[in-house]
N, C-alpha and C positions, 0 to 999 in steps of 0.2 A: 144554656137549658141545662134541665136536670131529664133524664129517660128515667120512665116507669118500668116497672114488671108488673105484670097482671097475672095472675093466678088464681086457681079455684083455693078457698079455703082450705080442702083437703090436701092440696101439694102444697103446702105455705111453710110445713117445718121443712121438708125437701128441698125445695127453692135455697130456704134463707141457708141452709147447711152445705149447698152445693155451690154457694158462692164466698162462703165462710170459709169452706177447703178451698178454693182457688187461689183466698186472698193468702191464705197458709202455706202453702204450696212455692206462690212468688214470694214470698217474705222468705224461704226456708232455702228458696236458690239464690235470692240476693245475698241475705249472712254468708252462704257456702261460699259466694264469688268472692266476698270481703274478708273473709279468712284466709284463703287461699292469694288472695293480695297482699294481705300483712305477711304473711308467708314470705311471699318472693323480697317483699321488702326489707322483710330482715334478713334476709341471705345478701341481698344486693350491699346494705348495711355492715355486715360482718364481713364481706368481702372488701370493701371501701375501707374498713377502720384497721382489718391486720394486714393489709399490705401497705401501710404507711411503717410499722415495724418487722415485718415478717421475712425470715431470711431467707434469698433467692437463691443462693450459690451455697456449697459446703464445701469445706477446707481445701479439698481438692479442685475446687474450679468447677468444680460438676453442677448442674441443674438439681436442688433438694427436691423434695416432696414439697410442694406447694401448698399452704398452711391456708391461704387465703383462697385458693381454687378450689378447694375441695367443700365447701359449702353448698348443700344445696335443702330445696324443700320438697320433704315427702308429702303428699297431699293425698289422704285417704277419706270414704264416705263409707259409713259403717252399715250395718243390715237395719240399726234402729232408725237409721234419717239422719244420724248424727254426722258429725264433720271432722278431719282432724287433721292437723297440719305440721309435722312435727322435721325442723330446722336441725340438721346435723352436716359433721363434717367427715365425708366421706374417705375423704386420704388421708386422716388422723385421726382419727376417733378418741384414742384416749388421751389425745396433748391439750383437748381442749379444756379439762379443769386443772391440768397443772398450768397450762397460762392466765386461765381466769383468774386463779387463786395465788397462783406463786409455788414455788417449791423450794426443797434443799439445793445447794448447788453440788455437784461432783462432778471433780476433773478427773480424766481416766480411773475411775473408780472407786475416787477417794473422796471423802466425804471435808469441803472447805471450812464448814463450817456458817455458810454464806446462806442466804435465801434470794432467790430472783424476786426481782420487781412483779407484783401480780398486774394481769394486764385486764377489767373486769370489761370486756366488749360485747360477752354474751348478753348480758343483761340488759345492758345499756342498747343495744340492736333490738332484744326485746321492746325495751319499755318505748321506745321511738315508735317503732311500727304500730306498736297499741295504742298507744297514744293517736295517732295520726289517722287510725282506722276505725277505733271503737269509741274515742274521747277519753274519758276517764275509765280507766279498765278496772 
């Protein structure tokens, strides 16, 4: 059974616009929730992926700064209604680029002429969470 809305011809435009605005607000809220969920999934994926190879103790046996525990999602709602989610590593923000792309290997300040193996884990986490929540991105 469908529901009918009755209105005066003079109020038709206002009623249609009110229904349309309600639908738009609901869709924007659902999209914001989906963006935030995708960011949380990316954080979980990065924690799991980097935990497989990350260093947990330094040379003296003391707990090192855990790279995998530093992943967080910062969620923002802009003034213009847009939403934004930024996934970052709060413990070692400069380390993410070096691990993702590899870097020259220095030992005690001397260049060894070798490079470390790149571990492209950030792009993979992004692609996985984007495809899961938004289909083809």
